[in-house]
C-alpha positions in Angstrom: 8.6 35.6 -8.3 10.7 32.9 -10.7 10.8 34.0 -14.7 10.1 31.9 -17.3 10.6 32.3 -21.1 8.9 30.1 -23.1 8.1 29.1 -26.8 4.2 29.0 -27.3 3.1 25.7 -28.6 -0.6 25.1 -30.0 -1.7 21.5 -29.8 -5.1 19.6 -29.9 -5.0 19.4 -26.0 -4.5 23.0 -25.5 -1.6 25.6 -25.5 1.8 24.3 -24.1 4.5 26.8 -22.7 8.0 25.3 -23.8 11.0 26.5 -21.6 13.5 26.1 -18.5 13.9 26.3 -15.0 16.3 25.6 -12.5 16.0 22.0 -11.0 15.4 23.8 -7.4 13.0 26.1 -8.5 11.0 23.3 -10.0 11.4 21.4 -6.9 10.2 24.4 -4.9 6.8 24.9 -6.8 6.0 21.3 -7.6 4.8 18.1 -6.2 4.2 14.7 -7.7 0.9 13.3 -6.6 1.7 9.6 -6.5 -0.9 7.3 -7.1 -2.1 4.9 -4.7 -5.0 2.6 -5.0 -8.6 3.8 -4.0 -6.9 7.2 -4.0 -8.8 9.0 -7.2 -6.8 12.2 -7.5 -3.0 10.8 -7.9 -1.4 10.8 -11.6 2.2 9.9 -11.1 3.1 6.2 -10.4 4.8 5.1 -7.0 8.0 6.3 -6.8 10.7 3.6 -7.4 13.8 4.1 -5.2 16.4 1.6 -7.5 15.3 4.4 -10.4 16.0 7.0 -8.1 19.5 6.0 -7.1 20.3 5.3 -10.8 19.4 8.7 -11.6 21.0 10.3 -8.8 24.1 8.5 -9.4 24.1 9.5 -13.4 23.3 13.2 -12.2 26.6 13.1 -10.6 28.8 12.4 -13.5 30.3 14.8 -15.6 28.5 14.1 -19.0 24.8 13.8 -17.4 22.2 15.3 -19.6 18.0 15.3 -19.1 17.2 16.7 -22.5 13.4 15.4 -22.1 10.9 18.1 -20.2 9.5 17.8 -16.9 6.0 18.6 -17.8 3.9 20.2 -15.4 0.5 21.2 -14.8 -0.5 24.3 -12.8 -3.0 26.8 -12.1 -3.5 30.2 -13.9 -3.9 31.9 -10.5 -0.4 31.7 -9.9 1.1 32.9 -12.9 1.5 36.6 -14.4 2.3 36.9 -18.5 4.5 40.1 -18.5 5.0 40.0 -22.4 5.0 37.7 -25.1 7.3 34.7 -24.7 7.8 35.7 -20.9 5.8 35.1 -17.8 6.2 34.8 -14.0 5.4 32.2 -11.5 4.7 33.4 -7.7 6.5 30.6 -5.9 6.0 32.3 -2.8 1.9 32.1 -2.9 2.1 28.6 -4.3 3.8 27.8 -0.9 1.6 29.7 0.8 -1.5 28.3 -0.7 0.2 25.1 -0.9 -1.3 24.5 -3.9 1.8 23.0 -5.8 2.4 22.3 -9.4 1.3 18.7 -10.5 4.4 16.6 -12.3 2.8 15.0 -14.9 6.0 13.5 -16.1 9.4 13.5 -14.8 8.8 12.8 -11.3 12.0 10.3 -11.0 14.3 12.8 -12.4 13.9 15.5 -10.3 13.9 13.1 -7.1 17.1 11.8 -8.5 18.7 14.8 -9.0 17.3 15.9 -5.5 18.9 12.7 -3.9 22.2 13.6 -5.5 21.7 17.2 -4.1 22.4 18.5 -7.4 19.2 20.4 -7.6 21.0 23.9 -7.9 23.8 22.1 -10.9 20.9 21.8 -13.2 18.4 23.4 -15.5 16.0 21.4 -17.1 13.4 21.8 -20.2 9.9 22.1 -18.9 6.6 22.4 -20.4 4.1 24.2 -18.6 -0.1 23.4 -18.9 -2.5 25.6 -17.5 -5.7 25.0 -15.7 -6.1 21.2 -16.6 -8.6 19.0 -15.2 -7.2 15.6 -13.4 -8.6 13.5 -16.5 -6.7 15.7 -19.0 -3.3 15.1 -16.8 -4.0 11.3 -16.5 -4.6 11.4 -20.4 -1.4 13.3 -20.8 0.5 10.8 -18.6 -1.0 8.0 -20.2 0.1 9.5 -23.7 3.6 9.9 -22.7 4.2 6.6 -20.9 1.7 4.3 -22.4 4.5 2.4 -24.5 7.1 2.5 -21.6 7.9 -0.3 -20.1 9.1 1.2 -16.8 5.4 2.3 -16.3 3.2 -0.3 -14.8 0.5 -1.2 -17.0 -2.0 -1.4 -13.9 -1.6 2.8 -13.2 -2.4 3.1 -17.0 -5.4 1.2 -16.5 -6.3 3.0 -13.0 -5.8 6.5 -14.6 -8.3 5.4 -17.4 -10.6 5.1 -14.6 -10.4 9.1 -13.9 -12.0 9.6 -17.7 -15.4 11.2 -17.9 -15.8 9.5 -21.0 -16.8 5.7 -21.6 -14.3 3.6 -23.1 -13.5 -0.1 -22.7 -10.6 0.2 -20.5 -12.6 2.4 -18.0 -15.4 0.0 -17.7 -13.3 -3.0 -17.1 -10.8 -1.0 -14.7 -14.2 -0.2 -12.8 -15.4 -3.7 -12.8 -12.5 -5.2 -11.5 -11.9 -2.8 -8.7 -15.3 -3.0 -7.7 -14.5 -6.9 -7.3 -11.4 -6.0 -5.3 -13.5 -3.8 -2.9 -16.8 -5.5 -2.5 -17.3 -7.6 0.7 -19.2 -10.2 -1.1 -16.5 -10.6 -3.6 -14.5 -14.0 -2.6 -11.5 -12.0 -4.4 -11.5 -9.1 -2.6 -8.2 -7.3 -2.1 -6.7 -10.1 -4.0 -5.9 -7.9 -6.9 -2.6 -5.8 -7.0 -4.5 -2.7 -8.2 -1.4 -0.5 -9.4 0.5 -3.9 -9.7 1.9 -3.7 -6.2 0.7 -4.6 -2.7 -0.6 -1.8 -0.5 -1.9 -2.1 3.2 -4.9 -3.2 2.2 -4.1 -6.2 -0.3 -1.1 -7.9 1.5 -2.5 -11.2 -0.1 -2.5 -9.9 -3.2 -1.5 -12.4 -6.0 -2.7 -11.0 -9.4 -2.1 -7.7 -10.9 -4.9 -5.3 -12.0 -3.5 -5.2 -15.6 -3.6 -9.0 -15.9 -7.4 -8.8 -14.8 -8.1 -6.0 -17.1 -6.5 -7.3 -20.0 -8.3 -10.9 -19.7 -11.7 -9.0 -19.6 -11.3 -6.7 -22.4 -10.6 -9.6 -24.4 -14.1 -10.7 -23.8 -15.8 -7.5 -24.9 -13.4 -6.6 -27.8 -10.7 -7.3 -30.2 -10.2 -3.6 -30.8 -10.6 -1.2 -27.5 -8.9 1.7 -29.3 -11.5 1.5 -32.4 -13.9 1.0 -29.8 -13.1 3.8 -27.6 -12.6 6.1 -31.3 -16.4 5.3 -32.0 -17.7 5.8 -28.6 -16.2 9.5 -28.3 -17.4 10.1 -31.7 -20.7 8.8 -31.2 -20.5 5.6 -33.8 -22.4 2.4 -33.6 -19.8 -0.2 -32.6 -19.4 -3.0 -34.9 -20.8 -6.4 -34.3 -18.8 -9.1 -32.8 -19.4 -12.8 -32.4 -21.4 -13.3 -28.8 -20.2 -16.6 -28.7 -16.4 -15.6 -28.5 -16.7 -11.8 -27.2 -19.5 -12.7 -24.4 -19.9 -9.7 -22.7 -19.7 -7.3 -25.7 -23.7 -6.9 -25.6 -23.6 -6.1 -22.0 -21.1 -3.5 -22.8 -23.0 -2.3 -26.0 -26.3 -1.8 -23.8 -24.2 -0.2 -21.1 -25.1 -2.7 -18.5 -21.7 -2.9 -17.0 -23.7 -4.4 -13.9 -24.4 -7.3 -15.3 -21.2 -8.2 -16.5 -19.8 -7.2 -12.7 -22.5 -9.7 -11.3 -21.4 -12.9 -13.9 -17.9 -12.4 -13.0 -18.8 -11.8 -8.9 -20.3 -15.4 -9.2 -18.1 -16.9 -11.6 -14.8 -16.0 -9.4 -16.6 -16.6 -6.1 -17.4 -20.0 -7.4 -13.9 -20.4 -8.8 -12.7 -19.8 -5.3 -14.9 -22.3 -3.6 -14.0 -24.7 -6.0 -10.4 -24.1 -5.5 -10.9 -24.5 -1.7 -12.5 -27.8 -2.1 -9.2 -29.3 -3.1 -7.7 -28.7 0.0 -4.5 -26.8 0.4 -2.1 -28.7 -1.5 0.8 -26.6 -2.0 1.4 -28.0 -5.5 -1.6 -26.2 -6.7 -0.9 -22.5 -5.8 -0.4 -22.0 -9.0 -4.3 -21.6 -9.3 -3.9 -18.6 -7.1 -1.4 -17.0 -8.9 -1.6 -14.8 -12.2 -1.7 -17.6 -14.5 -4.3 -19.5 -12.6 -6.8 -16.2 -12.9 -5.6 -15.7 -16.5 -6.8 -19.5 -17.3 -9.9 -19.0 -15.5 -10.8 -16.2 -17.7 -9.7 -18.3 -20.4 -12.2 -20.9 -19.2 -15.0 -18.5 -18.5 -15.9 -18.0 -22.1 -17.4 -21.7 -22.3 -18.7 -22.3 -18.9 -20.8 -18.9 -19.6 -21.7 -20.3 -22.6 -22.9 -23.6 -21.1 -24.9 -21.4 -18.6 -26.9 -19.8 -20.9 -28.1 -23.3 -22.4 -29.9 -23.1 -18.8 -30.4 -19.5 -18.2 -28.5 -20.0 -14.9 -25.6 -17.8 -14.5 -25.6 -18.1 -10.4 -22.7 -18.7 -8.4 -24.5 -22.2 -7.3 -24.5 -22.7 -11.2 -21.0 -22.1 -11.9 -19.5 -23.6 -8.6 -21.1 -27.2 -9.6 -19.5 -26.9 -13.0 -16.1 -25.7 -11.9 -15.9 -28.3 -9.2 -16.6 -31.1 -11.4 -13.8 -29.6 -13.5 -11.2 -28.9 -11.0 -11.6 -32.1 -9.4 -10.9 -34.0 -12.7 -7.9 -31.7 -13.1 -6.7 -32.9 -9.7 -7.1 -36.3 -10.4 -5.1 -35.9 -13.6 -2.6 -33.3 -13.0 1.0 -34.9 -13.2 2.6 -32.5 -10.7 5.1 -31.1 -13.2 3.6 -27.5 -12.8 3.2 -24.5 -15.2 5.3 -21.3 -15.9 4.7 -18.1 -14.7 4.1 -16.9 -17.8 1.3 -16.4 -20.7 2.3 -19.6 -22.2 2.0 -21.6 -18.9 -1.7 -20.0 -18.3 -2.6 -21.3 -21.6 -0.9 -24.4 -21.2 -2.8 -24.6 -18.2 -5.9 -23.3 -19.5 -5.6 -26.5 -22.1 -5.3 -29.0 -19.4 -8.2 -27.4 -17.4 -10.5 -28.0 -21.1 -9.3 -31.8 -21.0 -10.7 -32.0 -17.6 -14.1 -30.2 -18.5 -14.3 -32.8 -21.4 -13.3 -35.6 -19.5 -15.6 -34.8 -16.6 -18.6 -34.4 -18.9 -19.2 -31.1 -18.1 -19.6 -29.9 -21.8 -22.0 -32.4 -22.7 -24.2 -33.5 -25.2 -26.6 -30.9 -25.2 -23.5 -28.3 -25.1 -21.8 -29.8 -27.9 -25.1 -29.7 -30.1 -25.3 -25.8 -29.2 -22.1 -25.0 -30.2 -20.2 -27.2 -31.8 -22.5 -27.6 -34.9 -21.0 -30.1 -37.4 -17.8 -30.1 -35.5 -16.9 -32.7 -32.9 -15.9 -31.7 -29.5 -12.3 -32.1 -30.0 -12.1 -29.9 -33.3 -14.5 -27.3 -31.5 -12.1 -26.9 -28.6 -9.0 -27.0 -30.9 -10.7 -23.8 -32.3 -11.5 -22.3 -29.1 -7.7 -23.0 -28.1 -6.7 -21.3 -31.1 -8.7 -18.2 -30.3 -6.6 -17.5 -27.3 -3.3 -19.0 -28.9 -3.6 -16.2 -31.4 -4.4 -13.1 -28.9 
């Protein structure tokens, strides 16, 4: 048995037990459930060896300090409350049953101390949370780490997928994950689902976060507000359908339609790229900036498809083939930066190609430009993305 003296803390998510444990005891009873793509139970991010080495080196310094609590999720089955402020952890039963405590936050700290062989030297602050569901563990992890640059945004979106509640991020994560898994999707395994390549996605060139971020911008301008309203059962605000082209499908829970349109569009985008051949100078189209620019372009291409009530793969391929051919013939070979500004510059050049190829014709201009000429309309269209 491991004794644990604690302070009781009541918070909206539940009761927290704040205390301290020797690092070797934490290592004995806890297991970081590292999350991998398509594994629906893990919470933590992939162990980063360089970070573990840095922590190991730091832990051996004479003034090392780890003041931030290790957050553990545990089953009360292995807890015995002795008296107020004191409990015991049945470490032998935990090891026998192999039902280890889950490390919600702190896996790299513990791994670094272990690597330095200093587990016996440190007593660490610990927050114990009992009998949580995996969805709650995920929510806690996202809350703790959501604003830290060291945590992959792709992982945070992946964890949104665990939530039982409908949210903008959950829907977008589910759609992108389906595009990356389905056999009839031409971008299958092209997305790094947790921000890194695994054995199934060695050819992946764009992160899950890039794809989800891009899709969110076609649904809402404030996902936090939408999620709050969804949780409270409050009607979501109306937004311009010509800008947030997938919002009406999201509001009606028609996520399948969003998926079908995206699948048709990206299948067509992939085929249109292939028609240009294997020119190495166009490899950026297969990178993150290419996918970001294609999402920027999607809004206008979809608006045109509404005029003829045709959002099939064949229709999109016809439009995108013309745009990419015109782009290819006018491309100055100067390249684009790999940043978001590079994606927006690529998008601007694709827009010029769409105009020059007459893909956006008089019918399109009359329907969506109103009193504006097409140049002014697209200047406004571009500004929407530049301001995002």
